[in-house]
N, C-alpha and C positions, 0 to 999 in steps of 0.2 A: 925588705921589699919581698915579693912572695917566692920568686925563683929562691932567692937566697937565702929565706925560708926553709922550704925542701929543700934545698942544697945541702944547706948545714944540717938540717936535718939525718939525712943520709949519711953524714959525715962525723955522727954521733959526733958534733959540737954544742949541739941542745935536747932537750927532751921536748914533747911535746906539751908533756904537763905546764913545764916552765912558760912555752910557751903561749898556752892558753888562759893559763893563769894571769901573766900579765896582761892579754889582750881584757879578760873579763876585770882585772883593776883600772884596765883604764877605761873601761866602759863605766863602773862604775863610777868611778874618780868623775867621770865628766857628763853625767846624766843631769845632776844638778842643772846646771850649763847649757852640755849643745843639745839633751835630750835626745840620740840618734836612736832608741834603742825602745819597740816595742815590749819586744819580750826577751827576757836572758836566761841560757839554761846552762846557769853556773853546775849543777850539780852531774847534769844528763854530758856537757859537754867535756867535763872533768874525768869520766867515766869512760867516753871516748877517746879523750886523751891518751890515759892509760893503758887500751887496748892498742893504741896506734904506738906507745912506746914495746910493747910487746913482741908487737908484730916487726919494725924497724930491727929488734934486737936478735929479732931471729931468719935478719936479713933481706924479709919483705922488702920491695923497693913499688910506690905507685905515685903517678905525679903530685901530690897534693899529701900523702901521709902523713898526718900530723898535724897538718897546718891552719891555725883556724882564719873561719872567713864567716862571715854575714850573708845574710840572705836579707830582701824584701818581703814586706807581709802582705805581700799577692801571690806568694809561692807556697803549695801547701807541702807543712810539715808531719809529719806523722806523730801525732799526741800534743798537737798546738792547733788553737785556731787560724782560719784567715780568715781575720778581721777587713785590711784591705784599709785601713786607717777611720775605721767605724767604726760609733759607737754600738753596743747591743752585745746580747749572748751569744756568739755565733758558736756552732759545735767543734767539738776539738776535731782533727782531721786522721783516718784513721792511716790513712797509707801516704808516704812521700808522694810529691810531684817527679813528676820524668827528670828534672835537670837537678831536683836535692838527689832523685836515687844515682846521677852522674856523679856529683859533688861526693856522697858517699863511696863510689867504686875507686873514683881515685884515690881514696884515702879523705879528705880534708872533716875537720872537727868545726862543727855548725855552732858558733857563739849565739846566734841570738839573731831576730826576724828583725830590721829596721822600720822604724817610722816611715809613711806616707800620707799625703793627702787621703780625703774619701775618692774608693776606685780611681787613683790615680788623677785626679781630675785638674788639679793647678798645678802650674810651675815655683809653689811656692806649698813648704810640708809643714802646715798648721791646722791645728782641726779640735774638736771638742775632744774627742776621747782620750788623747794622747800630749795635748799644751803642744806646744810651737819647738821645733827644730830650729836650733839656729846656725849659724856658719862660723868654724871652728877660726875663717880669716878676720871674722868681724862678727863677732856676736850680733848687733843692732841691725842683721843684716840676713836674708834666707839665704841655705845653698843652694836654694832651686828646687822641683820635684821634678815630677811625683817623686824621683829614686834620692830627695835629698838626704831622708836615715844613713842610705849608702854609702851617699859621696860623703857626709862629713864625718862618719866611722872612719871613712879610710882617709880624707884629709887630717882630720886629727891623729892618725898613727895609731889607732884602736886594735883596724888591724890592717892589715895590708893590699886585702883585695873585697870585693863586697859584687854581688850579684845584684842587678838593678835590672826593669823591665822598661821599654820607651812605646808608647803609644802615640807620644807627637813633641817628642823630643826628650822624653823623661827621664834616659839615662844623658843624651847629651848635653841638656840646658845644664843638670848639677855640676856636671863636668865641668863646665865651663867657670861655672861660680865657685867654684871649689879648687879651682887646677888641677884638674887632673885627666887621665885620657880614660873616654869612656866609647865603649863601641855598641851600634846596635845592630847587628848582622842581619841580612838580606833574608825575605820570607825565604822558608826551607831549611837553611843555613842550621836551625837546631830543633828536634824533634818534637815541636811544642806545639799545641792546642792553638787553632787557629783564634785567636780570644781575640775581643771584640770588632768582631770582624774581619781579621785579618791584622789588623794596623800595627799591632803591640807582638812587638819581642825582647825578649830576656836578652841582657849580655851583661857585660865585669865592665867596674870600675877600676880605677889604679893609677899609681903614680909613674907607672914607665908602660909603654911601647908592650915591653915582654913579659911587663906581668900579664896585661890585660890581653896577650894572645895567649897566656898558657892560662888563665881560667876559659877563654873562649873554645880551648882545645877541650878543655875537662867537661867542660856543657854539651859539647858539640859531640863527645867522644872519638874523636881524632888528635889526628896530631902533626895538622900540616900549617897550625896559624903561627906558631912559636917560631918553625924553622922559615916562616914569612917574614917575621918582624928582623932575622938573623940576614937577611941576602937584600943585597943593597940595588935599590931598584933603578931600570933603566933609565934612562931621559925621557922625563917625559912632557905633555902639551898640556899647562894647568891652565882651566877658565878659572877667573877673581869672578867674582860672582857678587856683587851686591844689593841687589833688587831683592824685595822678597814678593811670594807668592800673593795675589790679590785672594781677601778669606772676609767678607763680609763688611767691607766699604771702610775698613779702619785703616787710620793713618797711621805708617809708619816713620817712623824717623829715625835714622840710624846714630847712634851716641858716636858722635866725633870720638870718643877715646875707643870704643869697638871698629871704629874704622880704620884710626892709625894702626888700632895691633893688630886688626885682618891684612890689612897691605903690608905692615913688616912684617908678618909671615909670610906673603908672598915675594915680599924681596929675598928673604932667607932662601928660599924654596930657587930662587932667583941665582941667588951664590951657588948654591948647588948645583948647577947645569940643565937648570927645569927651564923649559921655557912657560912664562906665563903671559895671555892674551885675557884679553876683558872680555867676556860672553856670558851671555844671558840664558840659561834653560829655559823654553816656551812652557812655563808653566801654563797658562790659561787660563781655563776656570778650572783648576784640578780639586779645590775645595767641593764641588760637586761628588767628588766620587771620594771622599772624606770625612764630610758631615752627617751621612748617613750612616755611615759604619761607626763610624766614633758613638755619636748618641742612644746608636741603636745596642751599643754595646753597655753603656754606662747604665740604663733601663733594665740589662739583663741582673747588673751587680744590684740595683735596688732592688727590684722584685727577690731577689733572693738574700737581701738584709731581713734578720730579724725582726729587727720593729723598724719602718721606714718612718715614723715619726723620727726618731734619734736622728736623721738626715741631716747636714745640714739644708734649707729650703732652695738653698741652688743647686745641687746636687739632685735632690727629688725632681725637682722642675725642668733640669735639664734629662734627666730620667725617662719624665712624662714627654719632654718634647720629642724625643728616641724612640718611644713608644708611637709615636703618630709617624714617624717617618720608618718606622719599619716593616713598610708593607713593599709601594712598591718603588719609594725612591731609594729604598734600599736595592731594592733589584737590580733599580734604572742604577746606580752608583755600583754596584758590582761590576755591572756589562760596562760600564764605561771604562772600566780600567784599563782595557786593552788600551782604548786608544790614548790616551791620557801617558801611557807605558811609550807609545811610541811617538808622539810626540813631544816629551819630553827628552827621549832619548837618542831624539838627532842627535842632543848636542855632544854626546858621547862619537859619533860620525867625525866630530872636529878638534875635541878633546880627549886626554885619557880620564882626568879627574877633577872635579868642581871644587873649588875652594870658597865660603863662604863664610861670613858669619853664624855664630852657633845662637848669638842671640842679640838684639838691637840696644840692647841697656846692658852697663853692669847688673850686678844683684840687688835685688829691689828691699828695701827695708821688711824689715821682719812689720807684719800688722799691715802690708801694702794692700789688703783687699778686703779688710775686717768694715764691715757695716756697708758695703756696696750692694745693691742689688744686684741681680744674675748680667743684665745689661751691660753696667760699670762694670762688673768683675771681667766679664769677656774680653769687653775695649781695653781695659787694664795690662790683663795677662799676654791679649791678639800683639799688642803694642810693644811690652819687652820681649815678648818669644815668637816672630812671627816665619822664622826660618830651619827650624827644624821639621815640621810639620810635613810637606811636601811627601818628605823619606817616608815617612808611612802610608804614605795614600799609596806611595807605587809600589813599596815592600821590597827596596834596594837599600846595599848598606850603607850607610854613616857614622864618622867616629868624629869626637871633639877632641883635639890637643889643645895643649895649652895655650894662650897664646900672648901671656903678660898681667902686668897688675896694674890698674890706675894709678893713680901719684898720690892716693886716699887708701892704696895697700888690699883694692875689692878686684880677686880675681875675671879676666875677661877670656874666653875661647874662641878657638876656628875649627869648621866643621871642614873635612876632607870624605867628599862624595863621589860614589860609584854606583856603575850600574850593575845588577843580578850578579853575583859569584865574583863580584870584586873585594873582597874582603881582603885576601891576601896579598891586593896590589896597595892598597889605603895603609896593612902594616906597615909594609916595607918602608913603605912612602916615609910614615909616622916616623918610624924608628930611625931614619935617616935624618928625621930632623930634629928629631928629640937630640942627637949626638951632636948637635950645634948649640940647640939651646939650654939645654943641662937645665929641661924644667923641673924633675925631679930633686936639681937642688936646694930647690925653694922650697919651706915648709911655713903653715905660719905659728 
């Protein structure tokens, strides 16, 4: 566990070099089967670990001093390219991005950059540039995407926590499909640029709520989230929402196994003293404020690729569609955001938190979108993952909590959703739920 490793280092019970060597060893051992990393920093990470041990011996204390973590390959790390899942000769980045600077300021040792599909476009982590990343719970299935490499690395025990990003569920979906806690903070919580026109945020993937809160504190440069996870929430009114928002006429069928798991979480919350009501946010046509922003963001990345011909044709075609929507449609989509925040936000006049499925299905099999046309790919991924993206459109916080395993051992998850500024409430509620479900005790 992340917090346990930090505490053990501070007490002198282990060393950063030992923890880092262990993480690198597990990464190398599992790379042929799970394929979680795009880049491993063996030499650089060990140098950083040696420096951390000297600082610890001198009495220095920082939240993650000497603790090994991993980051997604859409984050700038000085001395490495930011390929974001793509093939091609990407330039080496000269400076760390802001969140990497925060990790370093907290003393973390970055062991490597994890795999992601091209520009984070799919909820599966597979691509020509790096191959297939597999689910530690069942290697025949995907860990999800687009932060699938980060999720698989944590679920497999390579690192205690990792950073992912979420533009349409890309933290919450892989967290659900690998039995992890995954937090998408609200817009403005972290000092990040307006990636993908404001729909993407970065956040933690971890086994426990406490670890996710600790890493979120580090990313935000604050100290309030871990404290929130240690607080008991007040009695809450929680909406159970099983209806997906409309998106392009794709028919959504909630898998009975997922439905049963989410309803089971609702029952546990009721047993903890919370009031559960059936209620649905009024999403309306919220896709109108999501799609132009998302697709235009894809085109920005496509245009920056060193060789566009190396991209999956579906990625390139999605970018071209985004280019056509980058003018008036993009302006209108931004202008409509306030309307949809008011419309959806009315649910929080009736309840404190929304509980919903994170995905409609258990993890997809590896190769589920291989060889499909662009339209068939979109229909396949939207049918499996229709629940997460509205909260990206709104820019509000949401988090996945593990909801259990199917009879054949595949993880599924549930989302806890709140309005702007609700991260502390979600973490407090998730920690209370974890105290009874004890999801951290189940390992692949």
